[in-house]
SEVOMI-200675 format. One record per residue: residue in one letter; x, y, z of N, C-alpha, C, O, CB in turn. Coordinates in steps of 0.1 Angstrom, whole numbers, plus 2048, in hexadecimal, padded with zeros to 3 digits. Glycine has a CB too. Layout:
<recs>
aXYZXYZXYZXYZXYZ...
</recs>
This chain:
<recs>
mDBE38C1B5DC33971BDDB839C1C7DBB39E1D2DC83A31B4lDAC39E1C1DA13A31CAD9E3981D5D9B39C1E0D953A61C2aD9E38B1D1D9B3811DADA53801E5DA237F1F1D9A3731D3tDB23821E2DBD3811ECDBB38D1F5DBD38C201DCB3821E5rDB83991EFDB73A51F8DAB3A3201DAB3A820DDB53B21EFaDA039D1FCD9439B205D97392210D9339421CD893961FDiD9F38720EDA237E218DAB384223DA938322FDAA371212sDB538C21EDBE393227DB639D230DB839E23CDC839B220tDAC3A422ADA43AD232D9C3A623CD9A3AB248D9A3B5229iD9639A239D8E392243D9738E24ED9338E25AD8838623CvDA338924BDAC384255DB038F25FDB038E26BDB937E24FlDB339B259DB73A7261DAB3AB26ADAD3AF276DBB3B2259lD9F3AA265D933AD26DD923A4278D8E3A8283D873AD264lD94397275D9338C280D9D38F28BD9A38E297D9437E27AiDA9392287DB4395290DAF3A129ADB13A02A6DC1399289sDAA3AB293DA63B729BD9B3B42A5D9B3B82B0DA13C2292lD913AC2A0D863A82A9D8B39F2B4D873A02C0D7B3A12A1yD943952B1D9938C2BBDA13942C6D9F3912D2DA33822B4qDAA39D2C1DB23A42CBDA93AE2D3DAC3B12DFDBD3AC2C4sD9F3B42CDD973BE2D4D8F3B72DFD8B3BE2E9D8E3C52CBnD8C3AA2DED853A32E9D8D3A12F5D8739E300D803962E3qD9A3A22F4DA339F2FFDA63AB308DB03B1307DB03992FAsD9C3AF310D9D3BB318DA63B8324DA83AC328D903C031DpDAD3C232ADB53C0336DAE3B9341DB43B1349DBC3CC33BeDA13BB342D993B634ED983A734DD963A0357D8B3BC34EvD9A3A1340D9939333FDA438B346DA238034BD9938F330rDB0392347DBB38B34DDBA38B35CDB7396362DC8392348qDBC380362DBA37E371DC7380378DD237F372DB4371374aDC6383385DD338438DDD937638EDD136D38FDD038B39ArDE637638FDED369390DF036639EDF436F3A6DF9369387gDF03593A2DF43553AFE023523B0E0A3563A7DEB3493B3kE0634A3BAE143463BCE1933E3AFE123363AAE1633E3C8nE263413ACE2C33B3A0E2533D393E27336389E2D32C3A3gE1C348392E1634B386E0A343383E04345378E2034A37BiE0633938BDFA331389DEF337390DEF33939CDFD32238EsDE433B389DDA34238FDD133A397DCF32E395DD1349384tDCB3403A1DC13393AADB53433ABDB634E3A7DC73363B8sDAA33E3B0D9E3463B1D973433BED973373C3D953443A5dD9134D3C5D8A34B3D2D7E3423CFD7A33A3D8D863583D8sD783433C4D6C33B3C1D6F32D3BCD663253BAD633423B7kD7C32A3B9D7F31D3B4D8D3193B9D9731A3B2D7F31E3A4qD8D3153C5D9A3103CBD9E3033C6D962FA3C6D993103DBpDAA3013C1DAF2F43BCDAF2EA3C7DB22ED3D3DBC2F53B5lDAD2DE3C3DAF2D33CDDBE2D33D2DC72D53C9DAB2C53C7pDC12D03DEDCE2D03E3DD72C53DCDD12BA3D9DCF2CE3F2pDE42C83DADEC2BE3D4DED2B13DCDEC2B23E9DFA2C33D1dDF02A63D6DF22993DDDFF29A3E5E002943F0DF328E3D3rE092A23E1E152A43E8E1A2B23E5E172B73DAE202993E5pE222B83EEE262C63EBE302C73E0E372BD3DCE2D2CC3F8aE2F2D33D9E392D53CEE472D63D3E492DA3DFE352E23C7iE502D23CBE5E2D33CEE632E13CAE632E43BFE672C83C6eE662E93D4E692F73D2E772F83CBE7F2F03CEE692FF3DFpE783023C2E853043BBE903073C5E8E30E3CFE8430E3B1tE9C3033C2EA83063CAEAF3133C5EAC3183BAEB12FB3CBgEB83183CDEC03233C9EB83303C7EBB3373BEEC73203BCgEAE3323D0EA733F3CFE9E3403C2E9D34B3BDEB034A3D0gE993353BDE913363B1E983343A4E9233639AE893433B1eEA43313A4EAC32F398EA7324390EA3319396EBB32D39BqEA6325383EA131A37AEAB30E37BEB731037BEA031F36CvEA630237CEAE2F637DEAF2F036FEA52EC36AEA82EC387nEBB2F036AEBE2EA35DEC12DB35EEC52D7368EC92F2356lEBF2D4353EC32C6353ED22C6354ED92CD34DEBE2BF346aED72BD35DEE62BC35FEEC2B7352EE72AE34BEE92B236AvEF82BD34FEFF2B9343F052AB344F082A533AF0A2C3340dF072A6351F0D299353F0428E34EF0928434AF11298361lEF728F350EEE28434CEE228A345EDB29334AEEA27C359vEE0286339ED528A331ECC27F32EED027432BEDA290323vEBF281331EB5276330EAB27A325EA6285324EAD27433DlEA927031CEA0272311E94268312E9525D318EA726F303dE8826D30EE7C26430EE782632FFE7426D2F9E7126B316aE7A2572F9E782552EBE6D24C2E7E6B2412EDE852502E5lE652502DDE5A2482D8E5F2432CAE6324B2C1E4D2502D7vE5E2362C8E622302BBE5622A2B4E4F2222B9E6D2252BDlE5322F2A8E4822B2A0E4B227292E5522B28DE3E2372A0rE4321E28DE4421A27FE3C225277E3122827AE3E20C27CqE4322A26DE3E235265E3123225EE2823A25DE4823A25BkE30226259E24222251E1822125AE0D226256E2621524AtE1921A265E0D21726DE0C22027AE0122127FE0E209272gE1622727EE1622E28AE16226297E1422B2A2E0A23728AsE19219295E192102A1E272112A8E312122A1E1620229DpE2720F2B5E332102BDE3C2042B9E381F92B7E312112CCvE492062BAE531FC2B8E591F82C6E602012CCE5F2002AEgE561ED2CBE5B1E82D8E671DF2D6E6B1DB2CCE501E22DFsE6C1DB2E2E761D12E3E831D52DCE8B1CC2D9E711C42DDlE861E22DBE931E62D6E9D1E52E1E9A1E62EDE921F42D0kEAA1E42DDEB51E32E7EBD1F02E6EBC1F82DDEBD1D72E5qEC51F22F0ECE1FE2F1ED62002E5ED820B2E0ED71FD2FDeEDC1F52E0EE41F62D4EDD1F82C7EE31FA2BCEEC1E92D2dECF1F92C8EC81FC2BCEC620B2B9EC120F2AFEBA1F52BDfECC2132C2ECA2212C1ED82282BEEE22232C3EC42272CEvED82332B7EE323B2B4EE02492B9ED624F2B4EE823B2A5lEE824F2C1EE525C2C7EF12662C4EFC2622C6EE325B2D7qEED2722C0EF727C2BEEF32892C5EE728C2C6EF827F2AFeEFD2902CAEFB29E2D0F032A72C8F102A62C8EFE29E2DFdEFD2B12C2F042BB2BAF0D2B42B0F192B92ADF0D2C52C2gF082A92AAF102A22A0F1A2982A5F2129129DF162AB297vF1C2972B2F2628E2B8F1F2822BEF162842C6F2F2962C3qF232762BAF1D26A2BFF1F2692CEF2A26B2D3F2225E2B8qF142652D5F152632E4F122542E7F0C24D2E0F0A26C2EBqF182502F3F162432F8F0A242301F0A24A30BF2323E2FFiF0023A2FEEF5238307EF9230314EFF225313EE9231300tEF623631FEFB23032CEEF229333EF221F33BF0123A335hEE322D332ED7227338ECC22532EECB22E325ED2230344fEC521A32FEBB217325EB020F32CEB2206334EC120F319gEA3212328E9820B32DE8B20E325E8B21831EE9620D33CqE81206328E74209322E6920732CE681FD332E71200315dE6121232EE56212338E5B20E346E5320734DE4B209333aE67211349E6C20D356E6A218361E6B21636DE7B20A355lE6922535CE67230365E59235366E5123435DE7023C361pE54239372E4723E374E4424B36CE4E252368E43241382lE3824E368E34259361E2F26536AE28262374E29256357sE33271367E2C27D36CE25284361E2C289358E37286373vE18284361E10289356E0729535BE01294365E0727E351iE082A0354DFF2AC356DF52AC34ADF92AD33FE082B9357fDE82AB34EDDE2AE344DDB2BD345DD72C234FDD12A5347mDDD2C4339DDB2D2338DCE2D532FDCF2D2323DE72D9333vDC32DA335DB72DB32EDB52EA32ADB52F3333DAB2D6337dDB22EC31DDAF2FA318DA12FE31CD982F7319DB22FA309rDA030A322D9330F326D8F31C31ED85322322D92311335gD97320314D9432C30DD9032A2FFD8F31E2FBDA133530DgD8D3352F8D893342EAD7B3312E7D733302F1D913292E3cD773302DBD6932F2D6D623222DBD573222DFD683302C7lD6A3172DBD6430A2DED6A3042EBD763062EED663002D2dD622FC2F2D682F52FDD6B2E72F9D632DF2F5D5D2F4309pD792E42F9D7D2D62F4D7A2CB2FDD7B2BF2FAD8B2D72F0fD772CF30AD762C5314D672C1317D612C5321D7C2C9321sD612BA30DD532B630FD532AA318D5D2A531DD4D2B2301qD462A531BD45299323D4C28D31DD51285324D36296326kD4B28C310D52281309D6128130BD6727730ED4E2802FAvD6628D30AD7528E30CD7828C31BD8328631ED7A29D308rD70291324D7228E332D7327F335D7B27B33DD6729533ArD69278330D69269332D7526332CD7B259332D5C26332CaD79267321D8526131AD92264323D9A25B324D8726730CcD92270329D9E273331D9E26B33EDA8266342D9D282335qD92268344D9126034FD9525134CD9C24B354D82260355eD9124C341D9523F33DDA323D33ADA923333CD8D23A331aDAA248335DB8248333DC024633FDCA23F33FDBD25532CmDBB24B34ADC324A357DC323B35CDCC238364DBD253362iDB9233358DB922535CDC521E357DC921435CDAC21F357rDCA22334BDD621C345DE322034BDED21A347DD6220336lDE3229355DEF22D35CDF2223367DEA21C36CDEE23B362kDFF22236AE04219374E0121F382E0022B383E12215373pE0121738DDFE21D39AE0822739EE042313A6DFE2123A4dE1522739AE1E23139FE2023C395E28245397E2C22A3A0dE1723D38AE17248382E0F253389E0525138FE11245374eE14260388E0D26B38EE07274383E0C276378E16273397vDFC27B387DF428337DDF1290384DEE291390DE727C378aDF229B37DDED2A8381DE42AE377DE42AA36BDF92B2384lDDB2B737BDD12BD372DD22CC372DD22D237DDC32B8376mDD42D2367DD52E1366DCB2E535BDC72DE352DE42E5363aDC82F235BDBF2F8351DC530634DDCC30C355DB12FA356fDC330A340DC831733CDBF31E333DB731732CDD6315335aDC032B332DB9334329DC2340329DCD340324DAA33632CnDBD34B32FDC5357331DCF35533CDDA35A33CDBC363335tDCC34C346DD5348351DD6339352DCE33234BDD034F35EtDDE33535ADE032635CDDC32336ADE1329374DEE322359dDD431836CDCF314379DD430637CDD32FD374DC031537AlDD9304388DDC2F738DDCF2F2394DCB2F739EDE82F7397vDC92E838EDBC2E3393DBE2D839DDB92D83A8DB32DE388tDC72CE39ADCA2C33A3DD92C03A2DDE2BE397DC22B63A0gDE02C13ADDEF2BE3ADDF22B03AADE92A73AADF52C33BAfDFE2AD3A8E0329F3A5DFD2953B0DFF2983BCE1229E3A4tDF828A3ABDF22803B4DF32733ADDF22723A0DE42843B9tDF42683B4DF225B3AFDE42553B1DE124A3ADDFC2513B5hDDB25D3B7DCE2593BADC525E3AEDC226A3ADDC925F3C7rDC02553A6DB925939ADAC26039EDA7269396DB624D392eDA525D3A9D992633ACD9A2723AFD9127A3ADD9225C3B8rDA62763B3DA82853B5DA828C3A7DA42983A7DB62873BCiDAE28639DDAD28C390D9F28D38BD9B296384DB7285386vD9828238DD8A282389D8228D390D7A29438AD8327438CqD8528F39DD7E29A3A4D832A839ED7B2B139DD8229A3B3gD902A839AD952B4394D8E2B8387D8D2C4384DA42B3392lD8A2AE380D832B1373D762B8375D712BF36CD812A436CdD702B7381D642BE385D672CC38AD5E2D438DD5C2B638FhD742CF38CD782DC391D7F2E5387D862EF38AD812DB39ElD7E2E137AD852E9370D7E2F736FD722F8371D832E2362pD8630136CD8030E36AD7630E35ED77306355D8B319367pD6C31635FD62316354D6831A347D72322346D5631F358hD6231633CD6731A32FD6332932CD5832D330D60311324dD6D330327D6B33F325D6E342316D79341311D7534732EeD6334530FD64347300D6C3532FDD723542F2D563492FAqD6D35D306D74369304D83368307D8B371305D6E37530CaD8735D30DD9535C312D9E357306D993512FDD9635231DeDAB35A307DB53562FDDBA348301DB734230BDC13602FDhDC13422F7DC93362F9DD73392FCDDF33A2F3DC732C2EDcDDA33C309DE834030CDF133530EDF5331319DE734931AfDF532F302DFE323303E0B326309E1131E311E0031E2F5sE11332306E1E33530CE1E33531BE2732F321E23343307eE1433B321E1433A330E1032C335E1632833FE09344335aE0832532EE04318332E1030E332E1230633BDF9312329fE1830F327E24307326E2E30A331E33301337E2B309318fE30317334E3931B33EE3531634CE3D310353E3B32A33EqE2831834FE2331435CE2330535EE26300369E1631A35FaE1F2FE354E1F2EF354E2D2EA356E302E135EE192E9348aE372EF34FE452EB350E4B2EE35EE522E7363E4D2F1345dE472FA363E4C2FF370E472F637BE4E2F2384E4930D372yE3A2F237AE342EA384E3A2DC383E3C2D538DE252E9382mE3C2D7377E422CA375E502C937BE532BF381E432C6366rE582D4379E652D437EE652D438DE6E2CE394E6D2E0379rE5C2DC393E5B2DD3A2E552D13A9E5A2CD3B3E542E93A6aE4B2CB3A3E432C13AAE432B33A4E3F2AA3AAE352C63AAgE472B2397E472A5391E5129C397E5C2A039CE492A6382nE4F28F396E5828539AE66286393E66285387E53276398pE7028939BE7D28C394E8327F38EE8C281385E8729139EdE7E274391E8326738BE7A262380E7C25737BE8525D396gE6F26937DE66264373E6726A366E6F273363E58267379rE5E26635CE5D26B34FE5227534FE48273355E5B260344rE54281348E4B28C34AE4428F33DE4A290332E5329834EvE3729133EE2E293332E2429D335E1E29D340E2828532EiE222A732CE182B132DE0E2AF321E122B0316E1E2C032DvE022AC324DF82A931ADEE2B4319DE62B7323DF029C31DfDED2BB30EDE42C630CDD72C1305DD82B92FBDEA2D1303iDCC2C430BDBF2C1305DB92CE300DB42D6309DB52BA30FtDB82D12F3DB52DE2EEDAE2DC2E0DAF2D22DADC12E72EDaDA82E72DCDA22E72CFDAB2EE2C4DA82ED2B8D942EF2CFvDB52F52C9DBE2FC2BFDCC2F82C2DCF2F32CDDBC30B2C1tDD52FB2B9DE32F72BADED3032BBDF93012BCDE72EE2AFtDE83102B9DF031B2BADE93262C1DDC3272C2DF43202ACgDF032F2C7DEB33B2CFDF53462D0E013432D0DE53362DCfDF03522D2DF935D2D4E0035C2E2DFA3572EBDF236B2D3dE0D3602E3E133612F0E0B36B2F8E093762F4E223652EEcE08367304E0137030DE0436B31BE0836031EDF137030AgE01374325E05370333E12376336E1737F32FE04361335gE19370340E25376345E3237033EE3C376341E26373353hE31366336E3D360330E3B35E321E3035B31CE3F352337sE4636031AE4635F30CE47350308E4A347310E52367306gE4534E2FBE463402F5E5433B2F7E5632F2F9E423402E7eE5F3432F6E6C33F2F7E6F33B305E76331308E7634A2F2eE6A34330FE6C33F31DE65332320E6A32A328E6634B326aE5933031AE5232431CE5A318316E5A30D31CE44325316rE6031A30AE6730F304E7330B30DE762FF30FE6C3142F6qE7A315312E8531231BE8130B328E8830132CE8D31F31FaE7630F32DE71308339E6D2FA337E702F133FE6431033FvE672F732BE632EA328E6F2E1326E702D632AE5A2E931BmE792E731FE862DF31DE8D2DC32AE912D132CE8F2E7314eE8D2E6333E932E4340E8C2DA348E922D3351E952F1347sE7F2D9347E772CF34FE782C134AE752B8351E682D334FgE7D2BF33DE7F2B2338E712AB334E7029F333E852A9342sE672B4331E5A2AF32EE582AC320E5D2B3317E4F2B9333vE502A231DE4B29F30FE3D2A530EE352A4317E4A29030CvE3B2AD303E2E2B4301E262AC2F7E2A2A82ECE302C22FCcE192A92FBE102A22F2E032AA2F1E002B32FAE0D2942F7gDFB2A72E7DEE2AE2E6DE32A42E2DE529B2DADEF2B92DBiDD72A72E7DCB2A02E4DC12AA2DEDBD2B32E5DC42982F0iDBD2A82D2DB42B22CBDA62AB2C8DA62A32BFDBA2B82BEpD9C2AF2CFD8E2AA2CBD8A2B02BED882BC2BDD842AC2D6rD892A82B3D872AE2A6D782AF2A3D712A42A3D8D2A529BtD732BB2A0D652BD29CD662C8291D712CE28FD5C2C22A8aD5B2CA28AD5B2D5280D5D2E2286D652EA280D4D2D5279gD582E5291D5A2F2298D692F329CD6E2FE29BD512F32A4qD6E2E82A1D7C2E92A6D852EC29AD8F2F429BD802DC2ACqD832E528FD8C2E8283D8A2F627ED942FC279D882DE278mD7E2FC27FD7D30A27BD84313285D8B31C280D6E30D27BeD83310292D8A31929BD9931829ADA032229BD863162AAnD9E30B298DAC309297DB131028ADBC31628ADAF2FA296gDAA30F27FDAE316273DAE325275DB732C270DA5312268lDA432B27CDA333927FDAF33D287DB5348284D9633C286mDB2336292DBE33929ADCB339292DD4341294DBE3302A6hDCC32F289DD832E281DD933A278DE4340277DD8321279aDCE33F272DCF34B26ADD2357272DDA36026EDC134C263iDCC35827EDCE364286DDC36528BDE237028ADC4364292tDE235A28FDF035A294DFA35C289E0536128BDF334D29CtDF635727DDFF358272E0036726DE0B36B26ADFA34F266fDF436E26DDF437B268DF3385274DEE390272DE837D25EgDF738127FDF538928BDFF39428EE00399299DF5381297gE07397284E113A2285E1C39E28EE2339428DE0A3AE28AsE1F3A8298E2B3A62A0E2939D2ACE3239A2B4E303B42A5rE1D3992AFE1A3902BBE203822B8E1E37C2AEE0B38F2BDhE2837E2C2E2E3712C1E233662C4E1A3682CCE3A36F2CBkE2535A2BFE1C34F2C1E233432C6E2F3412C4E1434C2B4tE1C33A2CCE2132D2D1E193222CBE0D3222CAE2032D2E1sE203182C6E1A30D2BFE1B3002C7E262FC2CBE2030B2B1lE102FA2C9E102ED2D0E172E22C8E1F2DA2CEE012E82D2kE162E22BBE1C2D92B2E2C2DA2B3E332D12B4E182DA2A4qE302E72B4E3F2E92B4E442E42C1E4F2DE2C2E422F82B3fE3D2E62CDE422E12D9E422D12D9E4B2CB2DFE392E62E5aE382CB2D3E372BD2D2E432B82CAE492AE2CEE2A2B82CCdE462BE2BFE512BA2B6E5E2BC2BEE672B32BDE512C22A9dE602C72C5E6D2C92CCE6F2C02D7E7B2BD2DBE6D2D82D1tE652BA2DDE662B22E9E642A32E6E6629A2EFE5D2B62F4gE612A02D9E5F2922D6E5128D2D9E4F2812DAE692892DDgE482962DBE3A2922DEE322902D1E372902C6E3329C2E7eE2528F2D2E1C28D2C7E0F2942CAE0B2962D5E1A27F2C4iE082972BFDFA29D2C0DF02932B9DF228F2ADDF92AB2B9lDE728F2C1DDD2852BCDCF28C2BBDCC2932C4DDC2782C5tDC72892B1DBA28F2AFDB02852AADB427C2A2DBB29B2A6dDA42862AED9927E2A9D8C2842AED8C28D2B6D9B26F2AEkD8127E2A9D742822ADD722802BCD772762C2D6927B2A5pD6A2882C3D682862D2D632792D5D672732E0D5E2912D7dD5B2722CDD562652D0D6125B2D0D5F2502D6D4B2612C5lD6C25D2C9D772532C8D832572D0D8D2502CFD7B2522B9lD822612D8D8E2652E0D9225C2EAD9E25C2EFD8B2732E6dD892532EFD8E2492F8D992402F3DA323D2F9D822402FDqD9823D2E6DA22352DFDAF23E2DCDBA2392DDD9D22F2D2tDAC24B2DADB82542D8DC02552E5DCC2552E4DB32622D3fDB92572F0DC02572FDDC724A2FFDD224A304DB625A308aDC123F2FCDC72322FEDD42312F5DDE22B2FADBD2262FAtDD32362E9DDF2362E1DEA23E2E7DF623A2E7DDC23B2D3lDE724A2ECDF12522F3DF724B2FFE0324B300DEB25F2F7mDEF245307DF423E312DFD23230EE0722F315DE823831BeDF922B304E012202FFE0F2252FAE1921F2FDDFA2182F3hE0F2302F3E1C2362EFE2423A2FAE302392FAE192422E5lE1E240305E26244310E2C238317E3723931CE1D24C31ArE2422D317E2922131EE3421A316E3D21331CE1E217320tE3521C309E3F215301E4B21E2FEE5421A2F6E392102F4rE4C22A303E57233300E6322D307E63227312E54241305yE6F230301E7C22C307E8223730FE8224330BE852272FBaE8823431AE9023D322E9F23B31FEA4230321E8D23B331iEA524531AEB3244315EBB24F31CEB825B31BEB4245306sEC724B322ECF255329EDD254324EE224A31FECF253338fEE4260324EF2260320EF926B328EF327432DEF4262311vF0726A329F0F27432EF1627B323F1D27531BF1A26E338sF13288322F18290316F27290316F2E292320F1229E317tF2D28F30AF3B291308F3F2A0309F4B2A330AF3F28B2FAnF352A9308F382B7309F362BA318F2B2BB31DF2E2C0301tF412BD31FF412BF32DF402CD331F402D133DF4E2B9333kF3E2D6328F3D2E532BF2F2E7332F252E232EF3E2ED31ErF302EF33CF232F3343F2130233FF2330B346F252F2353dF1B303333F1A31132DF0B31532AF0931F325F21311320gF0230D32FEF431032DEEF31031EEE531631BEF131E333sEF730A316EF330A307EE9300304EE72F630CF003082FFfEE23022F8ED92F82F4EE02EE2EBEE72F12E2ECE2FF2EBrEDF2E12EFEE62D62E8EDB2CF2DFED12CA2E4EEC2CC2F2kEDE2CE2D2ED52C72C9ED82B82CAEE32B32CBED82CB2BBlECD2B02CBECD2A12CBEC729B2BFEBD2A02B9EC629D2D8kECC2902BBEC62882B1EC72792B4ED22742B6ECE28A2A3lEBB2732B5EBB2652B9EB425D2AEEA92612A9EB32632C6dEBB2532A9EB624A29EEB723C2A2EBF2382ABEBD24D291vEB023329BEB322529CEBF221293EC222928AEA621C299aEC6217296ED121228EECD21027FEC220B27DED8206293pED5214276ED2213267ECD205263EC520325BEDE21725FaED31FB26AECF1ED266EC01EA269EBB1E1263ED81E326ElEBA1F2272EAC1EF275EA21F626BE971F326AEA91F4283qEA8200263E9F20725AE9D1FF24DEA71FA247EA5215257kE911FE249E8D1F823CE86202233E7E20A238E841EB23FpE89202226E8420B21DE7420C21DE6E21621BE8820920FdE6E20021FE5F1FF21FE5920022DE4D1FF22EE5B1F3218dE61201237E5C201245E6520A24EE6C204256E5B1F324ArE6521724CE6E220253E6A221262E5E21F265E6E22D24DiE7322326AE71224279E7423327CE7F238279E7A21B281vE6B239283E6C247287E6E248296E6724129EE60250283vE7825029BE7B2522A9E762602ADE7B26A2A7E8A2502ACkE6E2622B7E6926F2BCE6F2712CAE6D2692D3E5A2702BDtE7827B2CBE7D27F2D8E8028E2D7E7F2942CDE8A2762DBrE852932E3E872A22E3E932A52DAE9D29D2D9E892A72F1kE932B12D4E9E2B52CBEAA2BA2D2EB42BD2CBE982BF2C1gEAA2BC2DFEB52C12E5EB32C42F4EA82C02F9EBA2CE2DFyEBD2C92FBEBB2CC309EC42D830CECD2DC304EBF2C0312iEC22DF318ECA2EA31CED42E5326ED02E0331EC12F5321aEE02E7324EEB2E332DEEB2EB339EE62F733AEF92E4326sEF02E5344EF12EC351EFC2F7350F052F6349EF32E235CrEFA301359F0530B35BF0D308368F1631036BEFF31935BrF092FE36FF0F2FB37CF172EE37CF1D2EA386F042FB387
</recs>
């Protein structure tokens, strides 16, 4: 009993210290679309202009007539991708009703990838080793794949807009905001801004991926948008969320501390990177900084082997509802000693128009 009470007291003290460090002065003014800019650190200009929202800023939902899924198929034992599957090898349901797949392909569409780098918290996850691994990962992209670079802490910064020129992203890595030990990990705002930028500026015909490079996997909601608003924005953007975690002793300590603080943080809402990855069919990969080049290579391989699956929903209502999706491989392909796992988003938001 005394031990439990002592642990609770320590956790509450940590919460108090963590929250007391977040003074109003820490939060910066936001620029256009909620993405902050700074006079001392102007972002490199985008490779092409953003696609502005239509209808006076109205959120653009995925059309109910055509729903597109991005699916990763892995062997449960080894974690290796399963390639060469055919359209008839998949079974798709929406709200429990079987759907007919109308379009099918593998690595046929270009990628739109946002690298989102965490600049807050006790540790800087973006060391020189991680930077080199990130640069090498871009070599594995195809010429028509586009990349953008963003950073987040208390605010979210667009460092380099979408471009197919890899050297611009390399330059952008030298323009990242400095690491701020006193700043929060504002995942809710970062998710919202990344999804909003993806929706406005990403290739409308491509597959969309947001890759977080961070030392922690949870954070309190902070900034201008809640975790639920961020979740809806990510769903509407059609993005897959992934994470790269450079694993060190200090990182594991900070991640454990953040988990404890957000768990016992009272009424403050939290946003979980793992939950967003699960909801969108993404994955979180972690390894020592020295080995992250291979971790990035694994992520790129998985992105290249994902399946693009489209269908026309049998539910023709335009009610803005959330539709639950379930995608599996055909039962005949499953073996008791070699199960196949399908990772894809768990649903989508129907259009109201």
